N, C-alpha and C positions, 0 to 999 in steps of 0.2 A: 281521761281526766279532763276537767274543765276549770278555767279560772274565770271568775266574774269580775268585770271591770266596767263600771258605768253601764250596767245592764247589758254588756256585750259578752257573749260567750266565746272563749278562745280555746280550742282544743290543743292540748300538748301532745305531740307525737310520741308514740311508745318507743321503747328501746329498739324493738324489732324494725320499726319504720325508720328510725334514725340511722341505723348502722350503714345502709347503702349510701347515705349522704356524706359520710365521713371524708371521702376523698375530695369532694367539693369544698367542704369546710377547711380541710388542710390547705388546699390551693388558695382559698381566699385569705387565710391567716398568713400564709407564706408571702403572698403578694403584698399584703398590707404591711408586713414587717419590712420587706424589701424596699417599698416606697419610702418608708421612714428612714431606712439605713442609707439609701442613696436617692434622695428626693429629686423629683423633676422640677422643683421650684428653683428659679434662677438664683435667688438670694439666700437659700437655706438648703445646704447640702444634706444635713442630718435633721430629721424630724423625730425627735425622741418621743413626742406625744403619740405618734402612730405606732412606733415600735413598742412602747409600753402598753398600748391598748391591745396590740396583737399578742403580746406576752400574757396580759391579763386574761384574755379570752382563751388562749391556749391552755393556761393553767386551769381555768374553770372546766375546760373540756377534759383535762386529765383527771379531774375529780369526779366527773360524771361516769356512771356505771357503763355507759356505752362508749364513751371516749377514753376510758382508762385502758389504752392500747399501746403496744410498742411504738407505732409510728407517731402517736401523739407525744410520747416522751422524747422521741428522737427530734421532733420538730421543736419542742420546748427547749431541749438541750442546745440545739443550733441557735435559737434566739438568745439564750443566756450567754453563750460563748461569744457570739457576735456583739451583743450589747456591752460586754465587758470592756470593749476597746473604745467606747464612745469618747471618753475624756482625753484620749491621746490622738484622735484622728484629725483634730484641728488645733492650730496653735492660737496664741493670744491675738494674732492679727487676722484670725479667721481664714488662715491659709491651710491647705491640705498637708497633713504629715503622712508620708507614705509609710507602709508597714515596716520597711527596713530601718526607718528613722524614728519609729515611735518609742516612747519611754515605757518600757514594759512594766516598770514599777508602778505606773499610773493605771494599769489595767485592774479592773475590779475583781479582786480575788474571790469575793463572796459569790459573784455571778459565775465565775469560772468554776468554782467548786459545785455550785448548783448544776451547771452544765454537765460536769462529770457525773454527778449523781443521776441526772435524768438520762444520760447516755447509758449508764449501767442498767437502769430500769428498762430502757428500750431494747436491751439485748436478751431479755427474757422471751423465749419462744423462738420460732424459726423464720421470722420475717426479716427481710433486708430490703429497706426502701431507700429511695433517694435521700430522704431526710436522715436516715442512719449514716449514709456515706458522707453527706455534706457536714453533718455534725462531727464525724470523725476527722474530716479535713480541718474544720475549725479547731478541734481539740489538738491536732498536731501543732498548729500555730501557738496555742496556749502552752503546750508542753515544752516547747523550745525555749531555753533561757535567753537566747539571742536569735536574731534573724539568721545569722551565719550558721547556727547550730540546728536549723530546721532540717528534719529528716525528709529531704526532697525525694529520695527513692521511695519511701513510704507514701509520700504525697502522690507520686506518679502512679503507684499501684491503686490508690484510692480513686484518682481521676479516671483510670482505665475502667474500674468498676462502675463509676458514675456514668461514663460515656456509654457503657453497654446498656444501661437502663434509661438514660436520658440523653439521647443522641441529638444534641442541640448545638448550634454554632458557638454559643457562649461557653459551653463546657469544653469544646475543642480549643477555644481561645485560652481559657484558664489552664488547660493541660499544657498548651504551648509555652505559657509563662513559666510553668514548672520546669519544662525542658530547658528553657533559657537559664534558669537558676542552677541547673546541673551542668552548665557550660556548653549546652548544645544550641547556641543561638541560631546558627544556620538552619538546623533542622526545625527549630521553632518557627522561624520565618517561613520556611517551606510549607509547614503544616498549616499555618494560618492562611497562606495564599491558596491552599488547596481546599479550604472550607467551601462547601457548595454555595454558589451565589455570593461569593465573597465580594465581588465588585459592587453589587447592590448594597451589601452590608456596609462597605466602606463609604458609600455615598450617603447612607441614611442613619447610621449609628456611630456616634463619635468614638466609642470605646475600641472598635476594631482598628480605626486609624491611629488612635492614641497609642495602643499597645504596639502596633506594627512600627510606628514612628519611633517609639522608645527603643525597640529592639534594634532597629537600624542605627540609632544613635549609639547604643552600646557596641554595635558591630563596627562602628567607624564609618558607616556609609552616610555622610552628612546630607547628600543630595536627597536621598530617599527619606531620611529622617525629617528633613525640612518639609518635604512634600506632604507626608502623612500627618505630621504634627500640625501643619497649617490647616489641613483638611479637618482634623479633629477639633481645632480651636474654632473653626467656623461652625461646626455642627452642634457643639454643646451650648446649652443656654445657661449652664451653671457658672456664676461668676468665679467661684473658687476653682473649678476645673479649668476655666479659661486662663486664670492666673498661673496655675501650675504648668499648663502647656506653654504659655507665653514665656515663662522663665526658661523652659527647655529650649525654646526657639532662640532666646537671647544667647544662651550658651553656644548654640550652633553658629549664630551670626558673629559672635565674638572670636570664633576660631579662625 
C-alpha cells in the first residue's frame, strides 16, 4: 500500500512486517506513560499529557488487526488503572499524597472499569507477559476498599511472578515494599541491601535511598533513616519529592 502526500510516496508496512516490531512498540509506549506518571521534570511530577498520548496510541494499537493482541490489552489495562489515580496523587498544595493516604473515592471509576475490561480481554489465549502481571498488581490496589485491606499476600505472589520474568532492581525494590507491608521490615531491608550493585544504585537513583530510609524510619532506626533520606533528598530533582522527603527528615529531627 502507498500513501501520496505532496508527491512523496510512503509505504505502509504489512501486518506480517509489523508483528515482529510489537515488542519495541510496547516498550516505547510503556516508557512514554511512565515518564508522564512520574516525570523527570523538577516542577511537574505528573505529566498527564504524556500519559494520555501513550493511552491514545495504545488504544489505536488495540484496534489494529496486528496490534489486537493480549499484551496490547494488558498494557492498555495497566495504563487505565494507573491513570485512574491521577486526581488523588497530589493535594491542593501540589504535595505528594502517598497511596495509603489517598482518597479512593476520588479515583476515576470509569477508568478502573475500563482497566478491568481490558485485563479480561488480555486473558484470552495462553500468553503471560510482564504487562499482564503489572496490570494485575494495579488491579489489586483498585480492588482494595482501603489501603489496609490490600491483599498483600496476593501482591507478593504477583511480584514473584514479575521478578521471574523481569529480573530488575526496581522490581526487587517494590517486592521488598510489599514484604514491609506484611510486617517483615527487617527482611525487606535485607533484601534491598542484597540487590546486585545496590551501593551504586543508592548513589545514583534516589528511589532506592528513599525507600530504604523510609523502611529504617518505620523500623525505628533513626540514624540510618536520616542517612538514606538525606541521600535521597540530594539525588532527586523533583520539588514535590524533595518536599516529601524533607518532611520525613523533619519528623526524625524533632524526635
